[in-house]
C-alpha positions as CSV (number, residue, x, y, z in Angstrom):
1,X,-6.3,-6.6,65.6
2,X,-9.6,-6.1,67.8
3,X,-9.2,-4.0,70.7
4,X,-11.1,-6.7,72.9
5,X,-8.3,-9.1,71.9
6,X,-5.3,-6.6,72.0
7,X,-6.0,-5.4,75.8
8,X,-5.8,-9.0,76.8
9,X,-2.8,-9.6,74.8
10,X,-1.0,-6.7,76.3
11,X,-1.9,-7.6,79.6
12,X,-0.4,-11.1,79.0
13,X,2.7,-9.9,77.4
14,X,3.2,-7.3,80.5
15,X,2.6,-10.2,82.9
16,X,5.0,-12.5,81.3
17,X,7.8,-9.8,81.0
18,X,7.3,-9.2,84.6
19,X,7.5,-12.9,85.8
20,X,10.6,-13.6,83.9
21,X,12.4,-10.6,85.2
22,X,11.8,-11.6,88.7
23,X,13.7,-14.9,88.1
24,X,16.5,-13.6,86.5
25,X,20.2,-13.9,87.7
26,X,21.9,-10.8,88.7
27,X,24.9,-10.0,86.4
28,X,27.3,-11.1,89.2
29,X,25.5,-14.3,89.8
30,X,26.1,-14.9,86.1
31,X,29.4,-13.8,86.1
32,X,30.2,-16.3,88.7
33,X,28.0,-19.1,87.0
34,X,29.8,-18.6,83.7
35,X,33.6,-18.5,85.6
36,X,32.3,-22.2,87.0
37,X,31.1,-23.4,84.0
38,X,34.7,-22.3,82.3
39,X,36.8,-23.7,85.1
40,X,35.0,-27.1,85.0
41,X,36.0,-27.0,81.3
42,X,39.5,-26.5,81.9
43,X,39.6,-29.1,84.6
44,X,38.0,-31.3,81.9
45,X,40.9,-30.6,79.6
46,X,43.5,-30.8,82.4
47,X,42.4,-33.8,84.1
48,X,39.5,-35.4,82.3
49,X,38.8,-37.9,85.3
50,X,38.2,-35.4,87.8
51,X,35.8,-32.9,85.7
52,X,33.1,-33.7,88.2
53,X,34.6,-35.2,91.0
54,X,35.9,-31.7,91.8
55,X,33.7,-29.4,93.7
56,X,34.0,-25.8,92.3
57,X,32.3,-23.0,94.2
58,X,32.8,-19.6,92.8
59,X,32.3,-16.5,94.7
60,X,32.8,-13.0,93.6
61,X,35.8,-14.2,91.6
62,X,37.2,-16.4,94.2
63,X,36.9,-19.9,93.2
64,X,37.1,-22.7,96.1
65,X,38.3,-26.0,94.8
66,X,37.4,-29.2,97.1
67,X,37.8,-33.0,96.8
68,X,40.6,-35.7,95.8
69,X,42.7,-36.5,93.1
70,X,45.2,-39.2,92.6
71,X,48.7,-37.3,93.1
72,X,50.2,-33.8,93.5
73,X,50.6,-33.3,89.5
74,X,46.7,-33.4,89.1
75,X,46.1,-31.2,91.6
76,X,48.7,-28.6,90.8
77,X,47.2,-29.2,86.9
78,X,43.6,-28.7,88.6
79,X,44.7,-25.3,90.1
80,X,46.4,-24.3,87.2
81,X,43.5,-24.6,85.1
82,X,41.5,-23.0,87.5
83,X,43.8,-19.8,87.5
84,X,43.9,-19.8,83.5
85,X,40.5,-18.7,83.6
86,X,39.2,-15.1,82.8
87,X,37.6,-13.5,85.9
88,X,39.2,-15.7,88.5
89,X,40.6,-13.3,91.1
90,X,42.2,-16.2,93.4
91,X,41.8,-19.9,94.2
92,X,41.5,-21.8,97.2
93,X,42.9,-24.9,96.4
94,X,41.4,-28.0,99.2
95,X,42.1,-30.8,97.1
96,X,44.0,-33.4,98.8
97,X,45.7,-36.5,97.4
98,X,43.1,-39.7,97.9
99,X,44.9,-42.2,100.0
């Protein structure tokens, strides 16, 4: 490779790597994001109609569920689904029966 082209190519690669690493999530954030996705998937399996109707927040493995459901059975199924996900430390269930 021509030396005149090699130096700019190396500089561009270093800049690309530096910019990419500034936008990366920390491992904890990735864990919480992965847990949230898994919880949503389990909710979809347990109560498909509530897949996106229930708000799911994860902070250090603590899952908070918020929203409404048709009945107590659905609420328990959603909570059980969230608890079944690997990495979940506890579940705060703020889901209420829709009147």
